[in-house]
PDB file of N, CA, C, O and CB in Angstrom:
ATOM      1  N   UNK A   1     132.753 159.635 124.217  1.00  0.00           N
ATOM      2  CA  UNK A   1     132.972 158.712 123.207  1.00  0.00           C
ATOM      3  C   UNK A   1     131.821 158.139 122.743  1.00  0.00           C
ATOM      4  O   UNK A   1     130.927 158.814 122.234  1.00  0.00           O
ATOM      5  CB  UNK A   1     133.806 157.760 123.577  1.00  0.00           C
ATOM      6  N   UNK A   2     131.754 156.739 122.897  1.00  0.00           N
ATOM      7  CA  UNK A   2     130.383 156.007 122.289  1.00  0.00           C
ATOM      8  C   UNK A   2     130.349 155.893 120.789  1.00  0.00           C
ATOM      9  O   UNK A   2     131.267 156.207 120.031  1.00  0.00           O
ATOM     10  CB  UNK A   2     129.023 156.841 122.678  1.00  0.00           C
ATOM     11  N   UNK A   3     129.123 155.382 120.443  1.00  0.00           N
ATOM     12  CA  UNK A   3     128.776 155.229 119.003  1.00  0.00           C
ATOM     13  C   UNK A   3     128.424 156.544 118.480  1.00  0.00           C
ATOM     14  O   UNK A   3     127.710 157.330 119.102  1.00  0.00           O
ATOM     15  CB  UNK A   3     127.619 154.242 118.765  1.00  0.00           C
ATOM     16  N   UNK A   4     129.048 156.834 117.067  1.00  0.00           N
ATOM     17  CA  UNK A   4     128.531 157.932 116.408  1.00  0.00           C
ATOM     18  C   UNK A   4     126.894 157.587 116.090  1.00  0.00           C
ATOM     19  O   UNK A   4     126.404 156.477 115.880  1.00  0.00           O
ATOM     20  CB  UNK A   4     129.459 158.209 115.055  1.00  0.00           C
ATOM     21  N   UNK A   5     126.348 158.645 116.117  1.00  0.00           N
ATOM     22  CA  UNK A   5     124.876 158.616 116.007  1.00  0.00           C
ATOM     23  C   UNK A   5     124.644 159.615 114.565  1.00  0.00           C
ATOM     24  O   UNK A   5     125.200 160.690 114.341  1.00  0.00           O
ATOM     25  CB  UNK A   5     124.077 159.281 117.585  1.00  0.00           C
ATOM     26  N   UNK A   6     123.735 158.958 113.765  1.00  0.00           N
ATOM     27  CA  UNK A   6     123.194 159.882 112.669  1.00  0.00           C
ATOM     28  C   UNK A   6     121.719 159.892 112.871  1.00  0.00           C
ATOM     29  O   UNK A   6     121.097 158.832 112.820  1.00  0.00           O
ATOM     30  CB  UNK A   6     123.569 159.396 111.146  1.00  0.00           C
ATOM     31  N   UNK A   7     121.212 160.857 113.065  1.00  0.00           N
ATOM     32  CA  UNK A   7     119.625 160.960 113.509  1.00  0.00           C
ATOM     33  C   UNK A   7     119.031 161.718 112.452  1.00  0.00           C
ATOM     34  O   UNK A   7     117.987 162.319 112.706  1.00  0.00           O
ATOM     35  CB  UNK A   7     119.304 161.741 114.998  1.00  0.00           C
ATOM     36  N   UNK A   8     119.545 161.789 111.267  1.00  0.00           N
ATOM     37  CA  UNK A   8     118.668 162.436 110.282  1.00  0.00           C
ATOM     38  C   UNK A   8     118.943 161.389 109.061  1.00  0.00           C
ATOM     39  O   UNK A   8     120.079 161.037 108.742  1.00  0.00           O
ATOM     40  CB  UNK A   8     119.084 164.150 109.951  1.00  0.00           C
ATOM     41  N   UNK A   9     117.804 160.960 108.448  1.00  0.00           N
ATOM     42  CA  UNK A   9     117.640 160.101 107.156  1.00  0.00           C
ATOM     43  C   UNK A   9     118.257 160.718 106.331  1.00  0.00           C
ATOM     44  O   UNK A   9     119.314 160.104 106.192  1.00  0.00           O
ATOM     45  CB  UNK A   9     116.335 159.824 106.618  1.00  0.00           C
ATOM     46  N   UNK A  10     118.245 161.626 105.646  1.00  0.00           N
ATOM     47  CA  UNK A  10     118.997 162.365 104.743  1.00  0.00           C
ATOM     48  C   UNK A  10     120.333 162.438 104.858  1.00  0.00           C
ATOM     49  O   UNK A  10     121.043 162.183 103.885  1.00  0.00           O
ATOM     50  CB  UNK A  10     118.613 163.499 104.710  1.00  0.00           C
ATOM     51  N   UNK A  11     120.836 162.783 106.012  1.00  0.00           N
ATOM     52  CA  UNK A  11     122.521 162.668 106.233  1.00  0.00           C
ATOM     53  C   UNK A  11     122.829 161.121 106.052  1.00  0.00           C
ATOM     54  O   UNK A  11     123.843 160.848 105.410  1.00  0.00           O
ATOM     55  CB  UNK A  11     123.102 163.221 107.955  1.00  0.00           C
ATOM     56  N   UNK A  12     122.062 160.085 106.548  1.00  0.00           N
ATOM     57  CA  UNK A  12     122.605 158.840 106.440  1.00  0.00           C
ATOM     58  C   UNK A  12     122.657 158.499 104.987  1.00  0.00           C
ATOM     59  O   UNK A  12     123.647 157.932 104.526  1.00  0.00           O
ATOM     60  CB  UNK A  12     121.853 157.860 107.234  1.00  0.00           C
ATOM     61  N   UNK A  13     121.520 158.856 104.168  1.00  0.00           N
ATOM     62  CA  UNK A  13     121.553 158.534 102.864  1.00  0.00           C
ATOM     63  C   UNK A  13     122.679 159.048 102.001  1.00  0.00           C
ATOM     64  O   UNK A  13     123.266 158.497 101.070  1.00  0.00           O
ATOM     65  CB  UNK A  13     120.411 158.912 102.368  1.00  0.00           C
ATOM     66  N   UNK A  14     122.833 160.236 102.540  1.00  0.00           N
ATOM     67  CA  UNK A  14     123.935 161.241 101.708  1.00  0.00           C
ATOM     68  C   UNK A  14     125.300 160.330 102.079  1.00  0.00           C
ATOM     69  O   UNK A  14     125.999 159.841 101.191  1.00  0.00           O
ATOM     70  CB  UNK A  14     124.048 163.205 102.419  1.00  0.00           C
ATOM     71  N   UNK A  15     125.557 160.185 103.374  1.00  0.00           N
ATOM     72  CA  UNK A  15     126.799 159.521 103.619  1.00  0.00           C
ATOM     73  C   UNK A  15     127.039 158.195 103.297  1.00  0.00           C
ATOM     74  O   UNK A  15     128.155 157.675 103.314  1.00  0.00           O
ATOM     75  CB  UNK A  15     127.060 159.594 104.798  1.00  0.00           C
ATOM     76  N   UNK A  16     125.838 157.556 102.958  1.00  0.00           N
ATOM     77  CA  UNK A  16     126.183 156.037 102.403  1.00  0.00           C
ATOM     78  C   UNK A  16     125.891 155.820 101.037  1.00  0.00           C
ATOM     79  O   UNK A  16     126.221 154.710 100.621  1.00  0.00           O
ATOM     80  CB  UNK A  16     125.397 154.921 103.129  1.00  0.00           C
ATOM     81  N   UNK A  17     125.233 156.771 100.040  1.00  0.00           N
ATOM     82  CA  UNK A  17     124.861 156.600  98.707  1.00  0.00           C
ATOM     83  C   UNK A  17     125.411 157.849  97.877  1.00  0.00           C
ATOM     84  O   UNK A  17     125.429 157.868  96.646  1.00  0.00           O
ATOM     85  CB  UNK A  17     123.299 156.434  98.614  1.00  0.00           C
ATOM     86  N   UNK A  18     125.861 158.897  98.699  1.00  0.00           N
ATOM     87  CA  UNK A  18     126.570 160.004  97.955  1.00  0.00           C
ATOM     88  C   UNK A  18     125.430 160.892  97.678  1.00  0.00           C
ATOM     89  O   UNK A  18     124.314 160.618  98.118  1.00  0.00           O
ATOM     90  CB  UNK A  18     127.384 159.543  96.580  1.00  0.00           C
ATOM     91  N   UNK A  19     125.687 162.104  96.860  1.00  0.00           N
ATOM     92  CA  UNK A  19     124.947 163.357  97.007  1.00  0.00           C
ATOM     93  C   UNK A  19     123.633 163.191  96.566  1.00  0.00           C
ATOM     94  O   UNK A  19     123.442 162.138  95.956  1.00  0.00           O
ATOM     95  CB  UNK A  19     125.546 164.461  96.297  1.00  0.00           C
ATOM     96  N   UNK A  20     122.547 164.029  96.719  1.00  0.00           N
ATOM     97  CA  UNK A  20     121.140 163.964  96.244  1.00  0.00           C
ATOM     98  C   UNK A  20     120.940 163.730  94.592  1.00  0.00           C
ATOM     99  O   UNK A  20     119.939 163.335  93.993  1.00  0.00           O
ATOM    100  CB  UNK A  20     120.451 165.352  96.684  1.00  0.00           C
ATOM    101  N   UNK A  21     121.947 164.026  94.197  1.00  0.00           N
ATOM    102  CA  UNK A  21     121.822 163.891  92.434  1.00  0.00           C
ATOM    103  C   UNK A  21     122.356 162.620  91.790  1.00  0.00           C
ATOM    104  O   UNK A  21     122.261 162.477  90.571  1.00  0.00           O
ATOM    105  CB  UNK A  21     122.717 165.098  91.647  1.00  0.00           C
ATOM    106  N   UNK A  22     123.009 161.536  92.693  1.00  0.00           N
ATOM    107  CA  UNK A  22     123.456 160.585  92.177  1.00  0.00           C
ATOM    108  C   UNK A  22     122.563 159.378  91.985  1.00  0.00           C
ATOM    109  O   UNK A  22     121.596 159.129  92.705  1.00  0.00           O
ATOM    110  CB  UNK A  22     124.450 160.379  92.797  1.00  0.00           C
ATOM    111  N   UNK A  23     122.963 158.654  90.961  1.00  0.00           N
ATOM    112  CA  UNK A  23     122.157 157.696  90.744  1.00  0.00           C
ATOM    113  C   UNK A  23     121.845 156.665  91.888  1.00  0.00           C
ATOM    114  O   UNK A  23     120.736 156.157  92.050  1.00  0.00           O
ATOM    115  CB  UNK A  23     122.638 157.133  89.692  1.00  0.00           C
ATOM    116  N   UNK A  24     123.131 156.373  92.789  1.00  0.00           N
ATOM    117  CA  UNK A  24     122.572 155.316  93.938  1.00  0.00           C
ATOM    118  C   UNK A  24     121.938 155.920  94.774  1.00  0.00           C
ATOM    119  O   UNK A  24     121.189 155.230  95.466  1.00  0.00           O
ATOM    120  CB  UNK A  24     123.516 154.541  94.725  1.00  0.00           C
ATOM    121  N   UNK A  25     121.983 157.365  95.028  1.00  0.00           N
ATOM    122  CA  UNK A  25     121.123 157.940  96.048  1.00  0.00           C
ATOM    123  C   UNK A  25     119.805 157.997  95.729  1.00  0.00           C
ATOM    124  O   UNK A  25     118.917 157.847  96.568  1.00  0.00           O
ATOM    125  CB  UNK A  25     121.488 159.178  96.387  1.00  0.00           C
ATOM    126  N   UNK A  26     119.571 158.250  94.315  1.00  0.00           N
ATOM    127  CA  UNK A  26     118.252 157.988  93.881  1.00  0.00           C
ATOM    128  C   UNK A  26     117.688 156.698  94.080  1.00  0.00           C
ATOM    129  O   UNK A  26     116.647 156.599  94.729  1.00  0.00           O
ATOM    130  CB  UNK A  26     118.164 158.242  92.621  1.00  0.00           C
ATOM    131  N   UNK A  27     118.287 155.629  93.567  1.00  0.00           N
ATOM    132  CA  UNK A  27     117.911 154.284  93.595  1.00  0.00           C
ATOM    133  C   UNK A  27     117.513 153.620  95.165  1.00  0.00           C
ATOM    134  O   UNK A  27     116.669 152.788  95.495  1.00  0.00           O
ATOM    135  CB  UNK A  27     119.131 153.542  92.929  1.00  0.00           C
ATOM    136  N   UNK A  28     118.454 154.338  95.891  1.00  0.00           N
ATOM    137  CA  UNK A  28     118.142 153.749  97.383  1.00  0.00           C
ATOM    138  C   UNK A  28     116.897 154.607  97.889  1.00  0.00           C
ATOM    139  O   UNK A  28     115.953 154.081  98.478  1.00  0.00           O
ATOM    140  CB  UNK A  28     119.557 153.942  98.540  1.00  0.00           C
ATOM    141  N   UNK A  29     116.960 155.786  97.650  1.00  0.00           N
ATOM    142  CA  UNK A  29     115.496 156.764  97.929  1.00  0.00           C
ATOM    143  C   UNK A  29     114.130 155.879  97.434  1.00  0.00           C
ATOM    144  O   UNK A  29     113.126 155.599  98.089  1.00  0.00           O
ATOM    145  CB  UNK A  29     115.540 158.442  96.820  1.00  0.00           C
ATOM    146  N   UNK A  30     114.466 155.558  96.073  1.00  0.00           N
ATOM    147  CA  UNK A  30     113.143 154.947  95.554  1.00  0.00           C
ATOM    148  C   UNK A  30     112.791 153.456  96.349  1.00  0.00           C
ATOM    149  O   UNK A  30     111.677 153.113  96.743  1.00  0.00           O
ATOM    150  CB  UNK A  30     113.317 154.687  93.806  1.00  0.00           C
ATOM    151  N   UNK A  31     113.997 152.723  96.460  1.00  0.00           N
ATOM    152  CA  UNK A  31     113.630 151.535  97.332  1.00  0.00           C
ATOM    153  C   UNK A  31     113.054 151.761  98.633  1.00  0.00           C
ATOM    154  O   UNK A  31     111.991 151.237  98.968  1.00  0.00           O
ATOM    155  CB  UNK A  31     114.748 150.753  97.571  1.00  0.00           C
ATOM    156  N   UNK A  32     113.710 152.509  99.358  1.00  0.00           N
ATOM    157  CA  UNK A  32     113.219 152.944 100.534  1.00  0.00           C
ATOM    158  C   UNK A  32     111.758 153.351 100.684  1.00  0.00           C
ATOM    159  O   UNK A  32     111.073 153.081 101.670  1.00  0.00           O
ATOM    160  CB  UNK A  32     113.970 153.928 100.867  1.00  0.00           C
ATOM    161  N   UNK A  33     111.309 154.089  99.512  1.00  0.00           N
ATOM    162  CA  UNK A  33     109.911 154.539  99.575  1.00  0.00           C
ATOM    163  C   UNK A  33     109.180 153.507  99.254  1.00  0.00           C
ATOM    164  O   UNK A  33     108.225 153.327 100.010  1.00  0.00           O
ATOM    165  CB  UNK A  33     109.558 155.641  98.753  1.00  0.00           C
ATOM    166  N   UNK A  34     109.314 152.667  98.276  1.00  0.00           N
ATOM    167  CA  UNK A  34     108.601 151.654  97.855  1.00  0.00           C
ATOM    168  C   UNK A  34     108.455 150.588  99.118  1.00  0.00           C
ATOM    169  O   UNK A  34     107.377 150.124  99.490  1.00  0.00           O
ATOM    170  CB  UNK A  34     109.281 151.095  96.577  1.00  0.00           C
ATOM    171  N   UNK A  35     109.677 150.303  99.672  1.00  0.00           N
ATOM    172  CA  UNK A  35     109.381 149.374 100.762  1.00  0.00           C
ATOM    173  C   UNK A  35     108.687 149.812 101.912  1.00  0.00           C
ATOM    174  O   UNK A  35     107.899 149.049 102.472  1.00  0.00           O
ATOM    175  CB  UNK A  35     110.488 148.852 101.210  1.00  0.00           C
ATOM    176  N   UNK A  36     108.907 151.027 102.350  1.00  0.00           N
ATOM    177  CA  UNK A  36     108.159 151.604 103.143  1.00  0.00           C
ATOM    178  C   UNK A  36     106.696 151.796 102.947  1.00  0.00           C
ATOM    179  O   UNK A  36     105.954 151.699 103.924  1.00  0.00           O
ATOM    180  CB  UNK A  36     108.679 152.589 103.292  1.00  0.00           C
ATOM    181  N   UNK A  37     106.238 152.049 101.812  1.00  0.00           N
ATOM    182  CA  UNK A  37     105.072 152.123 101.450  1.00  0.00           C
ATOM    183  C   UNK A  37     104.144 150.676 101.249  1.00  0.00           C
ATOM    184  O   UNK A  37     102.915 150.623 101.237  1.00  0.00           O
ATOM    185  CB  UNK A  37     105.226 152.888 100.330  1.00  0.00           C
ATOM    186  N   UNK A  38     104.983 149.665 101.115  1.00  0.00           N
ATOM    187  CA  UNK A  38     104.430 148.383 101.062  1.00  0.00           C
ATOM    188  C   UNK A  38     104.173 147.919 102.277  1.00  0.00           C
ATOM    189  O   UNK A  38     103.171 147.261 102.556  1.00  0.00           O
ATOM    190  CB  UNK A  38     105.177 147.506 100.417  1.00  0.00           C
ATOM    191  N   UNK A  39     105.296 148.318 103.268  1.00  0.00           N
ATOM    192  CA  UNK A  39     105.302 147.660 104.840  1.00  0.00           C
ATOM    193  C   UNK A  39     103.925 148.442 105.453  1.00  0.00           C
ATOM    194  O   UNK A  39     102.970 147.798 105.889  1.00  0.00           O
ATOM    195  CB  UNK A  39     107.001 148.128 105.926  1.00  0.00           C
ATOM    196  N   UNK A  40     103.958 149.753 105.427  1.00  0.00           N
ATOM    197  CA  UNK A  40     102.782 150.471 105.976  1.00  0.00           C
ATOM    198  C   UNK A  40     101.584 149.906 105.648  1.00  0.00           C
ATOM    199  O   UNK A  40     100.756 149.742 106.544  1.00  0.00           O
ATOM    200  CB  UNK A  40     102.718 151.792 105.576  1.00  0.00           C
ATOM    201  N   UNK A  41     101.300 149.523 104.338  1.00  0.00           N
ATOM    202  CA  UNK A  41      99.876 148.909 103.877  1.00  0.00           C
ATOM    203  C   UNK A  41      99.632 147.537 104.516  1.00  0.00           C
ATOM    204  O   UNK A  41      98.528 147.171 104.917  1.00  0.00           O
ATOM    205  CB  UNK A  41      99.797 148.707 102.218  1.00  0.00           C
ATOM    206  N   UNK A  42     100.766 146.800 104.577  1.00  0.00           N
ATOM    207  CA  UNK A  42     100.735 145.469 105.196  1.00  0.00           C
ATOM    208  C   UNK A  42     100.457 145.549 106.609  1.00  0.00           C
ATOM    209  O   UNK A  42      99.702 144.712 107.104  1.00  0.00           O
ATOM    210  CB  UNK A  42     101.992 144.744 105.000  1.00  0.00           C
ATOM    211  N   UNK A  43     101.058 146.600 107.436  1.00  0.00           N
ATOM    212  CA  UNK A  43     100.915 146.770 108.766  1.00  0.00           C
ATOM    213  C   UNK A  43      99.592 147.254 108.830  1.00  0.00           C
ATOM    214  O   UNK A  43      99.037 146.683 109.768  1.00  0.00           O
ATOM    215  CB  UNK A  43     101.917 147.624 109.398  1.00  0.00           C
ATOM    216  N   UNK A  44      98.946 147.923 108.353  1.00  0.00           N
ATOM    217  CA  UNK A  44      97.494 148.406 108.292  1.00  0.00           C
ATOM    218  C   UNK A  44      96.626 147.432 108.185  1.00  0.00           C
ATOM    219  O   UNK A  44      95.807 147.272 109.089  1.00  0.00           O
ATOM    220  CB  UNK A  44      97.203 149.268 107.247  1.00  0.00           C
ATOM    221  N   UNK A  45      96.637 146.555 107.011  1.00  0.00           N
ATOM    222  CA  UNK A  45      95.739 145.620 106.739  1.00  0.00           C
ATOM    223  C   UNK A  45      95.845 144.663 107.602  1.00  0.00           C
ATOM    224  O   UNK A  45      94.711 144.298 107.911  1.00  0.00           O
ATOM    225  CB  UNK A  45      95.793 145.171 105.560  1.00  0.00           C
ATOM    226  N   UNK A  46      96.871 143.911 108.297  1.00  0.00           N
ATOM    227  CA  UNK A  46      97.120 142.721 109.009  1.00  0.00           C
ATOM    228  C   UNK A  46      97.027 143.352 110.456  1.00  0.00           C
ATOM    229  O   UNK A  46      97.097 142.531 111.371  1.00  0.00           O
ATOM    230  CB  UNK A  46      98.577 141.951 108.605  1.00  0.00           C
ATOM    231  N   UNK A  47      96.877 144.709 110.815  1.00  0.00           N
ATOM    232  CA  UNK A  47      96.791 145.056 112.240  1.00  0.00           C
ATOM    233  C   UNK A  47      97.913 144.756 112.962  1.00  0.00           C
ATOM    234  O   UNK A  47      97.706 144.394 114.121  1.00  0.00           O
ATOM    235  CB  UNK A  47      95.741 144.449 112.870  1.00  0.00           C
ATOM    236  N   UNK A  48      99.419 144.828 112.463  1.00  0.00           N
ATOM    237  CA  UNK A  48     100.611 144.634 113.000  1.00  0.00           C
ATOM    238  C   UNK A  48     100.929 145.741 113.879  1.00  0.00           C
ATOM    239  O   UNK A  48     101.207 146.826 113.369  1.00  0.00           O
ATOM    240  CB  UNK A  48     101.562 144.436 112.026  1.00  0.00           C
ATOM    241  N   UNK A  49     100.921 145.600 115.132  1.00  0.00           N
ATOM    242  CA  UNK A  49     101.656 146.696 116.019  1.00  0.00           C
ATOM    243  C   UNK A  49     102.935 146.677 116.391  1.00  0.00           C
ATOM    244  O   UNK A  49     103.627 145.833 115.822  1.00  0.00           O
ATOM    245  CB  UNK A  49     101.135 146.828 117.146  1.00  0.00           C
ATOM    246  N   UNK A  50     103.540 147.480 117.318  1.00  0.00           N
ATOM    247  CA  UNK A  50     104.665 147.376 117.926  1.00  0.00           C
ATOM    248  C   UNK A  50     105.810 147.631 117.089  1.00  0.00           C
ATOM    249  O   UNK A  50     106.935 147.192 117.332  1.00  0.00           O
ATOM    250  CB  UNK A  50     104.725 146.225 118.487  1.00  0.00           C
ATOM    251  N   UNK A  51     105.479 148.411 116.014  1.00  0.00           N
ATOM    252  CA  UNK A  51     106.709 148.786 115.116  1.00  0.00           C
ATOM    253  C   UNK A  51     107.023 150.242 115.330  1.00  0.00           C
ATOM    254  O   UNK A  51     106.205 151.155 115.443  1.00  0.00           O
ATOM    255  CB  UNK A  51     106.430 148.529 113.516  1.00  0.00           C
ATOM    256  N   UNK A  52     108.251 150.313 115.365  1.00  0.00           N
ATOM    257  CA  UNK A  52     109.089 151.774 115.719  1.00  0.00           C
ATOM    258  C   UNK A  52     110.546 151.424 115.276  1.00  0.00           C
ATOM    259  O   UNK A  52     111.030 150.324 115.007  1.00  0.00           O
ATOM    260  CB  UNK A  52     109.083 152.275 117.571  1.00  0.00           C
ATOM    261  N   UNK A  53     111.163 152.790 115.274  1.00  0.00           N
ATOM    262  CA  UNK A  53     112.459 152.961 114.741  1.00  0.00           C
ATOM    263  C   UNK A  53     113.534 151.776 115.241  1.00  0.00           C
ATOM    264  O   UNK A  53     114.487 151.416 114.550  1.00  0.00           O
ATOM    265  CB  UNK A  53     112.933 154.410 115.169  1.00  0.00           C
ATOM    266  N   UNK A  54     113.196 151.205 116.636  1.00  0.00           N
ATOM    267  CA  UNK A  54     113.848 150.178 117.092  1.00  0.00           C
ATOM    268  C   UNK A  54     113.786 148.926 116.458  1.00  0.00           C
ATOM    269  O   UNK A  54     114.715 148.150 116.684  1.00  0.00           O
ATOM    270  CB  UNK A  54     113.540 150.047 118.207  1.00  0.00           C
ATOM    271  N   UNK A  55     112.738 148.519 115.594  1.00  0.00           N
ATOM    272  CA  UNK A  55     112.399 147.466 115.059  1.00  0.00           C
ATOM    273  C   UNK A  55     112.695 147.320 113.322  1.00  0.00           C
ATOM    274  O   UNK A  55     112.527 146.314 112.633  1.00  0.00           O
ATOM    275  CB  UNK A  55     111.024 147.383 115.483  1.00  0.00           C
ATOM    276  N   UNK A  56     113.144 148.554 112.930  1.00  0.00           N
ATOM    277  CA  UNK A  56     113.340 148.762 111.418  1.00  0.00           C
ATOM    278  C   UNK A  56     114.795 149.050 111.081  1.00  0.00           C
ATOM    279  O   UNK A  56     115.400 149.872 111.770  1.00  0.00           O
ATOM    280  CB  UNK A  56     112.452 149.969 110.884  1.00  0.00           C
ATOM    281  N   UNK A  57     115.413 148.418 110.048  1.00  0.00           N
ATOM    282  CA  UNK A  57     116.761 148.873 109.846  1.00  0.00           C
ATOM    283  C   UNK A  57     116.772 148.996 108.158  1.00  0.00           C
ATOM    284  O   UNK A  57     115.731 148.651 107.598  1.00  0.00           O
ATOM    285  CB  UNK A  57     117.953 147.741 110.550  1.00  0.00           C
ATOM    286  N   UNK A  58     117.641 149.364 107.505  1.00  0.00           N
ATOM    287  CA  UNK A  58     117.758 149.691 106.397  1.00  0.00           C
ATOM    288  C   UNK A  58     118.889 148.815 105.776  1.00  0.00           C
ATOM    289  O   UNK A  58     119.973 148.712 106.350  1.00  0.00           O
ATOM    290  CB  UNK A  58     117.896 151.039 106.378  1.00  0.00           C
ATOM    291  N   UNK A  59     118.624 148.185 104.595  1.00  0.00           N
ATOM    292  CA  UNK A  59     119.630 147.295 103.903  1.00  0.00           C
ATOM    293  C   UNK A  59     120.636 148.114 102.896  1.00  0.00           C
ATOM    294  O   UNK A  59     120.421 149.249 102.470  1.00  0.00           O
ATOM    295  CB  UNK A  59     118.804 146.162 103.052  1.00  0.00           C
ATOM    296  N   UNK A  60     121.706 147.348 102.626  1.00  0.00           N
ATOM    297  CA  UNK A  60     122.538 147.921 101.830  1.00  0.00           C
ATOM    298  C   UNK A  60     121.915 148.640 100.397  1.00  0.00           C
ATOM    299  O   UNK A  60     122.606 149.538  99.916  1.00  0.00           O
ATOM    300  CB  UNK A  60     123.493 146.875 101.596  1.00  0.00           C
ATOM    301  N   UNK A  61     120.927 148.361  99.857  1.00  0.00           N
ATOM    302  CA  UNK A  61     120.367 148.979  98.876  1.00  0.00           C
ATOM    303  C   UNK A  61     119.078 150.024  99.056  1.00  0.00           C
ATOM    304  O   UNK A  61     118.350 150.526  98.199  1.00  0.00           O
ATOM    305  CB  UNK A  61     120.084 147.970  98.099  1.00  0.00           C
ATOM    306  N   UNK A  62     119.083 150.156 100.550  1.00  0.00           N
ATOM    307  CA  UNK A  62     117.874 151.304 100.669  1.00  0.00           C
ATOM    308  C   UNK A  62     116.622 150.703 101.116  1.00  0.00           C
ATOM    309  O   UNK A  62     115.744 151.492 101.465  1.00  0.00           O
ATOM    310  CB  UNK A  62     117.524 152.052  99.235  1.00  0.00           C
ATOM    311  N   UNK A  63     116.368 149.405 101.173  1.00  0.00           N
ATOM    312  CA  UNK A  63     115.197 148.966 101.433  1.00  0.00           C
ATOM    313  C   UNK A  63     114.878 148.645 102.966  1.00  0.00           C
ATOM    314  O   UNK A  63     115.698 148.030 103.649  1.00  0.00           O
ATOM    315  CB  UNK A  63     115.047 147.891 100.615  1.00  0.00           C
ATOM    316  N   UNK A  64     113.895 149.000 103.381  1.00  0.00           N
ATOM    317  CA  UNK A  64     113.685 148.721 104.856  1.00  0.00           C
ATOM    318  C   UNK A  64     113.650 147.234 105.259  1.00  0.00           C
ATOM    319  O   UNK A  64     113.249 146.453 104.396  1.00  0.00           O
ATOM    320  CB  UNK A  64     112.372 149.347 105.298  1.00  0.00           C
ATOM    321  N   UNK A  65     113.994 146.771 106.383  1.00  0.00           N
ATOM    322  CA  UNK A  65     114.057 145.325 106.720  1.00  0.00           C
ATOM    323  C   UNK A  65     113.590 145.539 108.055  1.00  0.00           C
ATOM    324  O   UNK A  65     114.027 146.428 108.785  1.00  0.00           O
ATOM    325  CB  UNK A  65     115.512 144.528 106.576  1.00  0.00           C
ATOM    326  N   UNK A  66     112.530 144.563 108.432  1.00  0.00           N
ATOM    327  CA  UNK A  66     111.779 144.320 109.761  1.00  0.00           C
ATOM    328  C   UNK A  66     112.525 143.540 110.734  1.00  0.00           C
ATOM    329  O   UNK A  66     112.863 142.414 110.371  1.00  0.00           O
ATOM    330  CB  UNK A  66     110.483 143.601 109.544  1.00  0.00           C
ATOM    331  N   UNK A  67     112.842 143.922 111.889  1.00  0.00           N
ATOM    332  CA  UNK A  67     113.311 142.934 112.809  1.00  0.00           C
ATOM    333  C   UNK A  67     112.430 142.732 114.095  1.00  0.00           C
ATOM    334  O   UNK A  67     111.727 143.723 114.293  1.00  0.00           O
ATOM    335  CB  UNK A  67     114.685 143.306 113.197  1.00  0.00           C
ATOM    336  N   UNK A  68     112.283 141.850 114.920  1.00  0.00           N
ATOM    337  CA  UNK A  68     111.726 141.632 116.013  1.00  0.00           C
ATOM    338  C   UNK A  68     110.446 141.108 115.728  1.00  0.00           C
ATOM    339  O   UNK A  68     110.041 141.077 114.566  1.00  0.00           O
ATOM    340  CB  UNK A  68     111.732 142.698 116.781  1.00  0.00           C
ATOM    341  N   UNK A  69     109.710 140.659 116.754  1.00  0.00           N
ATOM    342  CA  UNK A  69     108.482 139.969 116.813  1.00  0.00           C
ATOM    343  C   UNK A  69     107.323 141.060 116.474  1.00  0.00           C
ATOM    344  O   UNK A  69     107.268 141.986 117.282  1.00  0.00           O
ATOM    345  CB  UNK A  69     108.313 139.270 118.278  1.00  0.00           C
ATOM    346  N   UNK A  70     106.474 141.089 115.500  1.00  0.00           N
ATOM    347  CA  UNK A  70     105.490 141.693 115.513  1.00  0.00           C
ATOM    348  C   UNK A  70     104.127 141.564 116.600  1.00  0.00           C
ATOM    349  O   UNK A  70     103.581 140.461 116.602  1.00  0.00           O
ATOM    350  CB  UNK A  70     105.286 141.492 114.380  1.00  0.00           C
ATOM    351  N   UNK A  71     103.679 142.395 117.315  1.00  0.00           N
ATOM    352  CA  UNK A  71     102.434 141.996 118.180  1.00  0.00           C
ATOM    353  C   UNK A  71     101.206 142.431 117.763  1.00  0.00           C
ATOM    354  O   UNK A  71     100.993 143.637 117.638  1.00  0.00           O
ATOM    355  CB  UNK A  71     102.512 142.455 119.497  1.00  0.00           C
ATOM    356  N   UNK A  72     100.291 141.530 117.511  1.00  0.00           N
ATOM    357  CA  UNK A  72      98.857 141.716 117.022  1.00  0.00           C
ATOM    358  C   UNK A  72      98.063 142.273 117.856  1.00  0.00           C
ATOM    359  O   UNK A  72      97.668 141.572 118.788  1.00  0.00           O
ATOM    360  CB  UNK A  72      98.223 140.597 116.673  1.00  0.00           C
ATOM    361  N   UNK A  73      97.614 143.645 117.768  1.00  0.00           N
ATOM    362  CA  UNK A  73      96.509 144.042 118.698  1.00  0.00           C
ATOM    363  C   UNK A  73      97.245 144.679 119.946  1.00  0.00           C
ATOM    364  O   UNK A  73      96.617 144.839 120.992  1.00  0.00           O
ATOM    365  CB  UNK A  73      95.540 142.722 119.131  1.00  0.00           C
ATOM    366  N   UNK A  74      98.330 144.975 119.857  1.00  0.00           N
ATOM    367  CA  UNK A  74      98.962 145.569 120.780  1.00  0.00           C
ATOM    368  C   UNK A  74      98.659 147.302 121.087  1.00  0.00           C
ATOM    369  O   UNK A  74      97.827 147.789 120.322  1.00  0.00           O
ATOM    370  CB  UNK A  74     100.311 145.246 120.396  1.00  0.00           C
ATOM    371  N   UNK A  75      99.191 148.145 122.011  1.00  0.00           N
ATOM    372  CA  UNK A  75      98.998 149.235 122.112  1.00  0.00           C
ATOM    373  C   UNK A  75      99.488 150.163 121.236  1.00  0.00           C
ATOM    374  O   UNK A  75      98.944 151.248 121.034  1.00  0.00           O
ATOM    375  CB  UNK A  75      99.234 149.422 123.059  1.00  0.00           C
ATOM    376  N   UNK A  76     100.838 149.658 120.523  1.00  0.00           N
ATOM    377  CA  UNK A  76     101.678 150.538 119.627  1.00  0.00           C
ATOM    378  C   UNK A  76     101.121 150.508 118.282  1.00  0.00           C
ATOM    379  O   UNK A  76     100.499 149.505 117.933  1.00  0.00           O
ATOM    380  CB  UNK A  76     103.162 150.104 119.575  1.00  0.00           C
ATOM    381  N   UNK A  77     101.262 151.421 117.541  1.00  0.00           N
ATOM    382  CA  UNK A  77     100.545 151.553 116.042  1.00  0.00           C
ATOM    383  C   UNK A  77     101.645 151.154 115.072  1.00  0.00           C
ATOM    384  O   UNK A  77     102.813 151.025 115.441  1.00  0.00           O
ATOM    385  CB  UNK A  77      99.967 153.210 115.633  1.00  0.00           C
ATOM    386  N   UNK A  78     101.267 150.976 113.902  1.00  0.00           N
ATOM    387  CA  UNK A  78     102.441 150.661 112.959  1.00  0.00           C
ATOM    388  C   UNK A  78     102.809 152.093 112.466  1.00  0.00           C
ATOM    389  O   UNK A  78     103.735 152.253 111.670  1.00  0.00           O
ATOM    390  CB  UNK A  78     102.031 149.574 111.642  1.00  0.00           C
TER     391      UNK A  78
END
């Protein structure tokens, strides 16, 4: 038993927003891409480390949401 897991981002998006050709899916994908790009640039410029899948969630519109405390200068990379 236990929690059901979705290990594939595409499967998650299709399950939540509908097929790949729906407007909701395309908008969520665009939101995800734009927020991930901005997040990656910010992490690189600010040298924020310790970012991994356990620190990132996806909101209802497809944007990534950062949780946890970032560690500046740690061994983990953005």
